[in-house]
Backbone as CSV, one residue per row, in Angstrom:
resi,resn,N_x,N_y,N_z,CA_x,CA_y,CA_z,C_x,C_y,C_z
1,UNK,34.048,-79.566,-41.909,33.223,-80.365,-42.817,31.750,-80.011,-42.664
2,UNK,31.315,-79.805,-41.409,29.918,-79.450,-41.178,29.551,-78.149,-41.875
3,UNK,30.474,-77.194,-41.842,30.205,-75.896,-42.469,30.016,-76.059,-43.975
4,UNK,30.892,-76.825,-44.603,30.793,-77.030,-46.053,29.502,-77.750,-46.412
5,UNK,29.136,-78.745,-45.601,27.898,-79.492,-45.854,26.681,-78.582,-45.791
6,UNK,26.640,-77.731,-44.774,25.509,-76.813,-44.623,25.473,-75.818,-45.775
7,UNK,26.627,-75.298,-46.155,26.674,-74.341,-47.258,26.227,-74.992,-48.569
8,UNK,26.618,-76.238,-48.794,26.191,-76.933,-50.006,24.683,-77.163,-49.997
9,UNK,24.151,-77.566,-48.843,22.705,-77.775,-48.740,21.951,-76.476,-49.003
10,UNK,22.438,-75.376,-48.448,21.772,-74.095,-48.645,21.921,-73.602,-50.084
11,UNK,23.044,-73.954,-50.716,23.207,-73.595,-52.128,22.186,-74.323,-52.999
12,UNK,21.960,-75.605,-52.717,20.961,-76.366,-53.474,19.566,-75.791,-53.238
13,UNK,19.291,-75.406,-51.983,18.003,-74.772,-51.672,17.860,-73.463,-52.440
14,UNK,18.943,-72.673,-52.463,18.927,-71.393,-53.172,18.727,-71.597,-54.664
15,UNK,19.413,-72.589,-55.237,19.326,-72.832,-56.677,17.917,-73.241,-57.080
16,UNK,17.248,-74.033,-56.238,15.895,-74.479,-56.572,14.884,-73.351,-56.471
17,UNK,15.170,-72.364,-55.636,14.202,-71.295,-55.382,14.751,-69.921,-55.746
18,UNK,15.643,-69.877,-56.711,16.335,-68.626,-56.997,15.379,-67.531,-57.458
19,UNK,14.358,-67.889,-58.223,13.423,-66.854,-58.681,12.657,-66.254,-57.502
20,UNK,12.124,-67.097,-56.626,11.376,-66.595,-55.466,12.267,-65.779,-54.533
21,UNK,13.485,-66.264,-54.314,14.410,-65.567,-53.418,14.797,-64.212,-54.008
22,UNK,15.074,-64.197,-55.308,15.479,-62.949,-55.956,14.351,-61.930,-55.967
23,UNK,13.163,-62.360,-56.319,12.031,-61.428,-56.370,11.710,-60.884,-54.982
24,UNK,11.802,-61.725,-53.949,11.530,-61.261,-52.590,12.588,-60.270,-52.115
25,UNK,13.840,-60.496,-52.527,14.929,-59.617,-52.081,14.948,-58.290,-52.811
26,UNK,14.372,-58.246,-54.011,14.510,-57.045,-54.839,13.314,-56.101,-54.733
27,UNK,12.154,-56.608,-54.310,10.944,-55.795,-54.383,10.991,-54.605,-53.432
28,UNK,11.405,-54.808,-52.170,11.441,-53.685,-51.228,12.453,-52.615,-51.617
29,UNK,13.715,-52.979,-51.946,14.642,-51.934,-52.407,14.134,-51.182,-53.629
30,UNK,13.491,-51.900,-54.546,12.958,-51.239,-55.737,11.888,-50.220,-55.371
31,UNK,11.003,-50.593,-54.454,9.958,-49.664,-54.009,10.554,-48.468,-53.281
32,UNK,11.575,-48.715,-52.450,12.225,-47.616,-51.739,12.847,-46.631,-52.723
33,UNK,13.516,-47.157,-53.746,14.170,-46.277,-54.714,13.153,-45.475,-55.518
34,UNK,12.044,-46.111,-55.869,11.007,-45.396,-56.617,10.340,-44.340,-55.748
35,UNK,9.942,-44.747,-54.519,9.185,-43.839,-53.648,10.049,-42.722,-53.093
36,UNK,11.222,-43.094,-52.540,12.063,-42.085,-51.892,13.027,-41.425,-52.883
37,UNK,13.604,-42.229,-53.776,14.576,-41.671,-54.713,13.939,-40.825,-55.789
38,UNK,12.997,-41.399,-56.507,12.316,-40.664,-57.570,11.196,-39.783,-57.044
39,UNK,10.403,-40.333,-56.128,9.217,-39.610,-55.674,9.529,-38.418,-54.796
40,UNK,10.164,-38.662,-53.645,10.416,-37.590,-52.683,11.717,-36.851,-52.943
41,UNK,12.712,-37.578,-53.437,14.039,-36.970,-53.474,14.557,-36.599,-54.834
42,UNK,13.687,-36.431,-55.806,14.158,-36.138,-57.157,14.979,-34.856,-57.215
43,UNK,14.583,-33.845,-56.467,15.282,-32.557,-56.504,15.927,-32.205,-55.170
44,UNK,16.120,-33.206,-54.318,16.639,-32.965,-52.970,18.138,-33.212,-52.934
45,UNK,18.852,-32.300,-52.274,20.273,-32.467,-52.010,20.458,-32.700,-50.512
46,UNK,21.270,-33.690,-50.149,21.481,-34.005,-48.741,22.947,-34.347,-48.527
47,UNK,23.571,-33.644,-47.572,24.982,-33.831,-47.241,25.868,-33.713,-48.478
48,UNK,25.527,-32.755,-49.330,26.359,-32.449,-50.481,26.211,-33.379,-51.664
49,UNK,25.168,-34.205,-51.687,24.959,-35.115,-52.799,23.470,-35.245,-53.082
50,UNK,23.135,-35.911,-54.177,21.720,-36.129,-54.469,21.137,-37.115,-53.471
51,UNK,19.847,-37.014,-53.270,19.201,-37.901,-52.301,19.287,-39.356,-52.744
52,UNK,19.254,-39.614,-54.056,19.371,-40.978,-54.547,20.714,-41.578,-54.151
53,UNK,21.796,-40.825,-54.327,23.111,-41.310,-53.909,23.176,-41.475,-52.389
54,UNK,22.442,-40.635,-51.667,22.461,-40.705,-50.205,21.783,-41.969,-49.688
55,UNK,20.646,-42.340,-50.277,19.879,-43.441,-49.684,20.336,-44.828,-50.143
56,UNK,21.019,-44.930,-51.272,21.390,-46.271,-51.751,22.299,-47.012,-50.766
57,UNK,23.339,-46.397,-50.170,24.096,-47.123,-49.150,23.217,-47.556,-47.966
58,UNK,22.257,-46.708,-47.586,21.347,-47.080,-46.504,20.461,-48.247,-46.881
59,UNK,19.982,-48.258,-48.129,19.133,-49.364,-48.583,19.935,-50.656,-48.665
60,UNK,21.210,-50.566,-49.060,22.064,-51.761,-49.077,22.234,-52.299,-47.664
61,UNK,22.494,-51.412,-46.705,22.615,-51.844,-45.308,21.317,-52.478,-44.822
62,UNK,20.199,-51.849,-45.156,18.888,-52.347,-44.747,18.594,-53.708,-45.377
63,UNK,18.897,-53.869,-46.650,18.604,-55.118,-47.357,19.464,-56.269,-46.848
64,UNK,20.743,-56.010,-46.619,21.598,-57.072,-46.085,21.141,-57.485,-44.693
65,UNK,20.690,-56.532,-43.900,20.178,-56.855,-42.566,18.935,-57.729,-42.640
66,UNK,17.936,-57.277,-43.368,16.656,-57.995,-43.408,16.775,-59.367,-44.058
67,UNK,17.518,-59.433,-45.155,17.615,-60.694,-45.884,18.387,-61.737,-45.105
68,UNK,19.514,-61.362,-44.524,20.308,-62.331,-43.767,19.546,-62.807,-42.529
69,UNK,18.852,-61.893,-41.862,18.054,-62.296,-40.694,16.956,-63.264,-41.098
70,UNK,16.208,-62.918,-42.132,15.079,-63.759,-42.547,15.538,-65.097,-43.097
71,UNK,16.655,-65.094,-43.825,17.130,-66.336,-44.433,17.412,-67.395,-43.378
72,UNK,17.978,-66.987,-42.249,18.313,-67.947,-41.192,17.121,-68.201,-40.280
73,UNK,16.479,-67.150,-39.834,15.409,-67.314,-38.843,14.235,-68.106,-39.410
74,UNK,13.870,-67.837,-40.654,12.733,-68.542,-41.250,13.030,-70.020,-41.435
75,UNK,14.225,-70.335,-41.947,14.585,-71.731,-42.178,14.620,-72.524,-40.876
76,UNK,15.280,-71.978,-39.865,15.397,-72.704,-38.601,14.054,-72.752,-37.891
77,UNK,13.289,-71.693,-37.997,11.965,-71.665,-37.394,11.092,-72.794,-37.949
78,UNK,11.106,-72.956,-39.259,10.327,-74.026,-39.896,10.859,-75.395,-39.497
79,UNK,12.186,-75.546,-39.527,12.782,-76.832,-39.171,12.513,-77.206,-37.716
80,UNK,12.515,-76.206,-36.843,12.360,-76.463,-35.414,10.924,-76.725,-35.020
81,UNK,10.017,-75.849,-35.473,8.661,-75.856,-34.932,7.704,-76.685,-35.782
82,UNK,7.886,-76.639,-37.104,6.922,-77.309,-37.973,7.419,-78.688,-38.436
83,UNK,8.626,-78.736,-38.997,9.124,-80.009,-39.501,9.722,-80.894,-38.408
84,UNK,10.145,-80.279,-37.299,10.803,-80.995,-36.202,12.102,-81.666,-36.659
85,UNK,12.694,-81.138,-37.721,13.906,-81.754,-38.250,15.176,-81.183,-37.627
86,UNK,15.079,-80.018,-37.028,16.283,-79.410,-36.440,16.787,-80.228,-35.261
87,UNK,15.906,-80.990,-34.640,16.301,-81.835,-33.508,17.320,-82.886,-33.932
88,UNK,17.277,-83.302,-35.194,18.237,-84.300,-35.669,19.658,-83.757,-35.625
89,UNK,19.807,-82.464,-35.917,21.139,-81.867,-35.802,21.618,-81.880,-34.358
90,UNK,20.689,-81.563,-33.471,21.068,-81.436,-32.065,21.436,-82.777,-31.443
91,UNK,20.809,-83.839,-31.906,21.068,-85.163,-31.328,22.150,-85.925,-32.078
92,UNK,22.606,-85.406,-33.210,23.669,-86.065,-33.971,25.037,-85.591,-33.477
93,UNK,26.094,-86.346,-33.804,27.443,-85.946,-33.355,27.996,-84.778,-34.181
94,UNK,27.323,-83.644,-34.083,27.713,-82.454,-34.835,28.265,-81.418,-33.864
95,UNK,29.342,-80.785,-34.240,29.904,-79.703,-33.442,28.974,-78.495,-33.542
96,UNK,28.406,-78.090,-32.407,27.418,-77.011,-32.423,28.007,-75.681,-32.879
97,UNK,29.300,-75.476,-32.599,29.941,-74.246,-33.055,29.977,-74.189,-34.577
98,UNK,30.284,-75.335,-35.190,30.350,-75.378,-36.647,28.961,-75.369,-37.270
99,UNK,27.997,-76.000,-36.584,26.623,-75.960,-37.069,26.117,-74.528,-37.119
100,UNK,26.319,-73.801,-36.027,25.889,-72.408,-35.982,26.630,-71.577,-37.025
101,UNK,27.939,-71.814,-37.148,28.744,-71.041,-38.095,28.283,-71.281,-39.532
102,UNK,27.997,-72.540,-39.875,27.539,-72.845,-41.220,26.218,-72.171,-41.544
103,UNK,25.274,-72.242,-40.608,23.982,-71.604,-40.818,24.136,-70.093,-40.966
104,UNK,24.991,-69.506,-40.152,25.161,-68.052,-40.167,25.844,-67.587,-41.452
105,UNK,26.895,-68.304,-41.874,27.580,-67.919,-43.111,26.635,-68.037,-44.303
106,UNK,25.822,-69.104,-44.317,24.851,-69.260,-45.399,23.885,-68.077,-45.436
107,UNK,23.407,-67.660,-44.269,22.529,-66.496,-44.207,23.238,-65.223,-44.610
108,UNK,24.512,-65.094,-44.227,25.284,-63.907,-44.590,25.471,-63.811,-46.104
109,UNK,25.685,-64.942,-46.742,25.835,-64.939,-48.199,24.533,-64.538,-48.887
110,UNK,23.403,-64.952,-48.305,22.118,-64.507,-48.844,21.976,-62.999,-48.694
111,UNK,22.438,-62.463,-47.582,22.410,-61.019,-47.385,23.285,-60.297,-48.393
112,UNK,24.462,-60.863,-48.683,25.344,-60.269,-49.688,24.685,-60.288,-51.068
113,UNK,23.971,-61.355,-51.357,23.254,-61.442,-52.629,22.212,-60.330,-52.731
114,UNK,21.511,-60.076,-51.640,20.522,-58.996,-51.630,21.194,-57.647,-51.854
115,UNK,22.361,-57.429,-51.245,23.086,-56.185,-51.464,23.511,-56.019,-52.913
116,UNK,23.932,-57.130,-53.538,24.305,-57.088,-54.955,23.112,-56.711,-55.818
117,UNK,21.941,-57.223,-55.479,20.742,-56.884,-56.245,20.427,-55.391,-56.148
118,UNK,20.620,-54.807,-54.981,20.385,-53.366,-54.825,21.344,-52.581,-55.714
119,UNK,22.593,-53.010,-55.762,23.558,-52.332,-56.626,23.143,-52.414,-58.093
120,UNK,22.677,-53.587,-58.508,22.242,-53.740,-59.900,21.041,-52.858,-60.204
121,UNK,20.107,-52.785,-59.248,18.936,-51.929,-59.440,19.354,-50.463,-59.507
122,UNK,20.310,-50.077,-58.672,20.761,-48.679,-58.678,21.383,-48.311,-60.022
123,UNK,22.065,-49.267,-60.658,22.621,-48.995,-61.988,21.502,-48.719,-62.983
124,UNK,20.398,-49.461,-62.849,19.256,-49.243,-63.735,18.666,-47.846,-63.542
125,UNK,18.814,-47.309,-62.321,18.328,-45.958,-62.034,19.354,-44.896,-62.429
126,UNK,20.470,-45.326,-63.006,21.491,-44.386,-63.439,22.397,-43.902,-62.334
127,UNK,22.469,-44.643,-61.221,23.309,-44.244,-60.086,24.449,-45.245,-59.948
128,UNK,25.673,-44.762,-60.053,26.843,-45.631,-59.922,27.400,-45.513,-58.507
129,UNK,27.565,-46.648,-57.850,28.115,-46.697,-56.491,29.484,-47.359,-56.542
130,UNK,30.556,-46.648,-56.182,31.890,-47.263,-56.209,32.020,-48.347,-55.136
131,UNK,32.626,-49.458,-55.519,32.790,-50.594,-54.625,34.272,-50.852,-54.406
132,UNK,34.657,-51.087,-53.152,36.019,-51.508,-52.848,35.978,-52.593,-51.776
133,UNK,37.141,-53.018,-51.335,37.211,-54.105,-50.353,36.505,-53.731,-49.052
134,UNK,36.679,-52.491,-48.619,36.041,-52.051,-47.378,34.528,-52.115,-47.474
135,UNK,33.984,-51.748,-48.613,32.536,-51.804,-48.829,32.033,-53.240,-48.695
136,UNK,32.724,-54.166,-49.357,32.325,-55.580,-49.308,32.456,-56.125,-47.890
137,UNK,33.523,-55.768,-47.199,33.744,-56.257,-45.838,32.652,-55.776,-44.894
138,UNK,32.295,-54.502,-44.988,31.229,-53.960,-44.140,29.911,-54.691,-44.405
139,UNK,29.600,-54.913,-45.674,28.357,-55.612,-46.017,28.358,-57.034,-45.460
140,UNK,29.504,-57.707,-45.554,29.569,-59.084,-45.045,29.424,-59.113,-43.524
141,UNK,30.093,-58.217,-42.831,29.988,-58.196,-41.367,28.561,-57.885,-40.929
142,UNK,27.917,-56.959,-41.615,26.530,-56.651,-41.288,25.638,-57.872,-41.535
143,UNK,25.857,-58.554,-42.649,25.075,-59.748,-42.972,25.343,-60.854,-41.959
144,UNK,26.593,-61.049,-41.601,26.949,-62.089,-40.631,26.293,-61.814,-39.284
145,UNK,26.363,-60.550,-38.855,25.783,-60.181,-37.573,24.293,-60.483,-37.514
146,UNK,23.547,-60.080,-38.524,22.103,-60.251,-38.467,21.677,-61.679,-38.829
147,UNK,22.522,-62.408,-39.551,22.266,-63.837,-39.718,22.418,-64.541,-38.370
148,UNK,23.432,-64.157,-37.604,23.599,-64.716,-36.262,22.433,-64.321,-35.362
149,UNK,21.984,-63.100,-35.507,20.818,-62.660,-34.728,19.589,-63.490,-35.102
150,UNK,19.425,-63.766,-36.398,18.310,-64.599,-36.835,18.396,-66.007,-36.282
151,UNK,19.607,-66.558,-36.223,19.816,-67.895,-35.665,19.433,-67.917,-34.184
152,UNK,19.941,-66.944,-33.442,19.614,-66.884,-32.018,18.145,-66.642,-31.761
153,UNK,17.534,-65.787,-32.585,16.112,-65.503,-32.413,15.269,-66.747,-32.672
154,UNK,15.613,-67.500,-33.725,14.827,-68.692,-34.080,14.902,-69.760,-32.994
155,UNK,16.025,-69.834,-32.294,16.162,-70.843,-31.248,15.607,-70.377,-29.907
156,UNK,15.269,-69.120,-29.793,14.801,-68.597,-28.507,13.283,-68.467,-28.421
157,UNK,12.577,-68.775,-29.506,11.126,-68.616,-29.509,10.445,-69.966,-29.366
158,UNK,9.165,-69.911,-28.995,8.395,-71.133,-28.813,7.288,-71.309,-29.841
159,UNK,7.034,-70.270,-30.642,6.024,-70.381,-31.686,6.397,-69.457,-32.838
160,UNK,5.799,-69.701,-33.983,6.093,-68.906,-35.169,5.741,-67.433,-34.955
161,UNK,4.687,-67.168,-34.202,4.228,-65.788,-34.017,5.184,-64.978,-33.147
162,UNK,5.988,-65.668,-32.325,6.933,-64.951,-31.476,8.016,-64.246,-32.291
163,UNK,8.252,-64.711,-33.512,9.282,-64.097,-34.340,8.949,-62.645,-34.674
164,UNK,7.677,-62.316,-34.700,7.274,-60.944,-35.005,7.808,-59.941,-33.991
165,UNK,8.072,-60.397,-32.770,8.596,-59.481,-31.747,9.940,-58.916,-32.166
166,UNK,10.798,-59.749,-32.726,12.122,-59.285,-33.128,12.022,-58.303,-34.292
167,UNK,11.122,-58.595,-35.220,10.942,-57.688,-36.356,10.353,-56.361,-35.908
168,UNK,9.333,-56.421,-35.053,8.612,-55.218,-34.644,9.445,-54.321,-33.740
169,UNK,10.129,-54.913,-32.767,10.799,-54.115,-31.742,12.286,-53.888,-31.983
170,UNK,12.874,-54.603,-32.952,14.311,-54.441,-33.176,14.606,-54.049,-34.624
171,UNK,14.212,-54.888,-35.569,14.583,-54.636,-36.960,13.890,-53.414,-37.551
172,UNK,12.587,-53.301,-37.342,11.862,-52.171,-37.927,12.341,-50.826,-37.387
173,UNK,12.495,-50.643,-36.059,13.033,-49.361,-35.574,14.404,-49.037,-36.154
174,UNK,15.294,-50.040,-36.220,16.614,-49.770,-36.793,16.512,-49.418,-38.267
175,UNK,15.566,-50.034,-38.966,15.406,-49.771,-40.396,15.156,-48.295,-40.678
176,UNK,14.405,-47.642,-39.800,14.012,-46.254,-40.065,14.820,-45.225,-39.271
177,UNK,15.479,-45.650,-38.194,16.147,-44.683,-37.329,17.654,-44.605,-37.519
178,UNK,18.249,-45.582,-38.171,19.714,-45.656,-38.217,20.315,-44.935,-39.426
179,UNK,19.717,-43.828,-39.815,20.261,-43.027,-40.898,20.068,-43.616,-42.271
180,UNK,19.148,-44.563,-42.398,18.928,-45.210,-43.684,18.346,-44.244,-44.703
181,UNK,17.330,-43.490,-44.291,16.606,-42.631,-45.222,16.806,-41.139,-44.955
182,UNK,17.387,-40.790,-43.817,17.560,-39.373,-43.509,18.811,-39.185,-42.660
183,UNK,19.310,-37.971,-42.640,20.477,-37.640,-41.833,20.093,-37.541,-40.367
184,UNK,20.994,-37.966,-39.491,20.741,-37.927,-38.050,21.153,-36.594,-37.426
185,UNK,21.635,-35.661,-38.228,22.218,-34.429,-37.685,21.214,-33.574,-36.920
186,UNK,19.920,-33.652,-37.248,18.934,-32.797,-36.598,18.221,-33.464,-35.429
187,UNK,18.595,-34.689,-35.098,17.975,-35.373,-33.973,18.509,-34.823,-32.658
188,UNK,17.732,-34.930,-31.562,18.251,-34.552,-30.245,19.532,-35.319,-29.929
189,UNK,20.437,-34.682,-29.202,21.764,-35.244,-28.977,21.705,-36.616,-28.310
190,UNK,20.874,-36.752,-27.273,20.799,-38.025,-26.554,20.314,-39.142,-27.474
191,UNK,19.287,-38.847,-28.271,18.776,-39.856,-29.199,19.815,-40.188,-30.264
192,UNK,20.504,-39.173,-30.740,21.520,-39.383,-31.762,22.642,-40.277,-31.242
193,UNK,23.082,-40.049,-30.002,24.149,-40.870,-29.428,23.710,-42.324,-29.292
194,UNK,22.455,-42.535,-28.886,21.953,-43.904,-28.748,21.864,-44.586,-30.106
195,UNK,21.320,-43.894,-31.091,21.164,-44.494,-32.427,22.527,-44.807,-33.042
196,UNK,23.514,-43.970,-32.758,24.835,-44.160,-33.364,25.566,-45.401,-32.861
197,UNK,25.128,-45.981,-31.742,25.788,-47.199,-31.252,25.072,-48.464,-31.735
198,UNK,23.972,-48.305,-32.455,23.278,-49.466,-33.001,24.058,-49.999,-34.205
199,UNK,24.056,-51.312,-34.393,24.904,-51.884,-35.458,24.568,-51.395,-36.852
200,UNK,23.295,-51.212,-37.161,22.945,-50.758,-38.506,23.445,-49.343,-38.763
201,UNK,23.559,-48.533,-37.721,24.101,-47.180,-37.874,25.561,-47.225,-38.305
202,UNK,26.333,-48.134,-37.694,27.732,-48.278,-38.101,27.820,-48.679,-39.569
203,UNK,26.964,-49.613,-39.978,26.996,-50.077,-41.364,26.612,-48.964,-42.328
204,UNK,25.507,-48.288,-42.050,25.035,-47.226,-42.939,26.064,-46.103,-43.060
205,UNK,26.594,-45.673,-41.929,27.577,-44.586,-41.938,28.838,-44.981,-42.691
206,UNK,29.306,-46.208,-42.447,30.536,-46.660,-43.103,30.351,-46.775,-44.616
207,UNK,29.246,-47.350,-45.053,29.003,-47.479,-46.494,28.852,-46.108,-47.139
208,UNK,28.197,-45.199,-46.439,28.005,-43.847,-46.989,29.331,-43.103,-47.064
209,UNK,30.194,-43.276,-46.067,31.506,-42.635,-46.098,32.337,-43.140,-47.278
210,UNK,32.248,-44.452,-47.543,33.013,-45.027,-48.648,32.514,-44.502,-49.991
211,UNK,31.196,-44.484,-50.156,30.634,-44.127,-51.472,30.637,-42.630,-51.732
212,UNK,30.433,-41.826,-50.696,30.308,-40.382,-50.906,31.587,-39.610,-50.626
213,UNK,32.390,-40.096,-49.678,33.583,-39.357,-49.276,34.881,-40.058,-49.646
214,UNK,34.785,-41.340,-50.010,35.994,-42.092,-50.322,36.835,-42.412,-49.116
215,UNK,36.251,-42.312,-47.919,36.985,-42.592,-46.688,36.546,-43.926,-46.102
216,UNK,37.377,-44.487,-45.237,37.114,-45.795,-44.649,37.133,-45.675,-43.133
217,UNK,36.009,-46.010,-42.508,35.865,-45.861,-41.061,36.202,-47.180,-40.376
218,UNK,37.410,-47.274,-39.807,37.832,-48.520,-39.167,37.034,-48.821,-37.902
219,UNK,36.536,-47.791,-37.233,35.768,-48.030,-36.007,34.508,-48.833,-36.291
220,UNK,33.930,-48.671,-37.491,32.755,-49.454,-37.858,33.113,-50.933,-37.967
221,UNK,34.306,-51.233,-38.502,34.765,-52.622,-38.600,34.874,-53.232,-37.210
222,UNK,35.524,-52.510,-36.296,35.704,-53.028,-34.940,34.368,-53.232,-34.249
223,UNK,33.465,-52.262,-34.413,32.162,-52.363,-33.750,31.372,-53.560,-34.285
224,UNK,31.351,-53.727,-35.598,30.607,-54.843,-36.183,31.246,-56.180,-35.832
225,UNK,32.567,-56.217,-35.735,33.238,-57.447,-35.314,32.851,-57.819,-33.889
226,UNK,32.822,-56.831,-33.007,32.446,-57.096,-31.616,31.000,-57.552,-31.533
227,UNK,30.103,-56.847,-32.207,28.701,-57.255,-32.231,28.559,-58.687,-32.764
228,UNK,29.271,-58.999,-33.837,29.172,-60.318,-34.459,29.696,-61.406,-33.528
229,UNK,30.807,-61.138,-32.867,31.385,-62.122,-31.944,30.450,-62.396,-30.777
230,UNK,29.899,-61.326,-30.207,28.968,-61.497,-29.085,27.736,-62.287,-29.527
231,UNK,27.209,-61.976,-30.684,26.020,-62.679,-31.159,26.330,-64.134,-31.483
232,UNK,27.513,-64.394,-32.046,27.901,-65.774,-32.354,28.043,-66.594,-31.071
233,UNK,28.634,-66.001,-30.051,28.750,-66.694,-28.758,27.369,-66.993,-28.192
234,UNK,26.459,-66.035,-28.326,25.086,-66.264,-27.869,24.452,-67.423,-28.636
235,UNK,24.707,-67.507,-29.940,24.155,-68.600,-30.751,24.668,-69.957,-30.252
236,UNK,25.943,-70.014,-29.911,26.511,-71.271,-29.406,25.876,-71.635,-28.067
237,UNK,25.706,-70.648,-27.204,25.119,-70.908,-25.893,23.674,-71.374,-26.006
238,UNK,22.909,-70.746,-26.868,21.505,-71.124,-26.978,21.363,-72.471,-27.693
239,UNK,22.321,-72.808,-28.584,22.320,-74.131,-29.190,22.600,-75.195,-28.129
240,UNK,23.526,-74.893,-27.236,23.823,-75.824,-26.140,22.636,-75.981,-25.225
241,UNK,21.885,-74.921,-25.015,20.686,-75.010,-24.182,19.653,-75.928,-24.822
242,UNK,19.538,-75.871,-26.144,18.597,-76.749,-26.835,18.992,-78.209,-26.675
243,UNK,20.284,-78.462,-26.557,20.757,-79.844,-26.383,20.406,-80.409,-25.020
244,UNK,20.384,-79.518,-24.014,20.172,-79.983,-22.639,18.696,-80.262,-22.348
């Protein structure tokens, strides 16, 4: 019941602010497609395809990551530090596992919405990306993982400015290093091995394999499931710490 209540509340929030949410989610992917797709990659071929086809799966992975993280972390950050309303959840007879799950699923759905917007924009650019169940599942797991990360990050900070640490030292490096905009084949072996175990790398590679090769990488599913489970457990633990 708690999960449904949270999802309904977030749906009402989304409906009231749909224009702001949509414009915020679409502007960065649009700029990436114009700058990298049209600007730098108009005549570039990469891994046997056009650069535009190459970067769109990466931009979808990037958008689902950023949007799901921000959707949860910003809301909880405001509720916790500024409005002081998050304390009411903690002191009420609410199951913390379900509270965390509801917040995370709501953030994951926002991430999926951002991914859908990227697909719509890509159609406007004349690029068709085939979608199947595996594609949707990978996007959801990536969104769930980073929504959970946003939940844990928001509960682990003491001020609004501390949130920048997660963006600066975790999200931004992954945004540019996890094969989003370029192939990892020319990187040093040690660096390549490290980058390949990062969650966004699994997402980018899996989406690219589906769209460009028609293949489905099950190892990416397992890796994202493990990452998501570990992060969800961390969210429950840090929620319990807030209660104590």
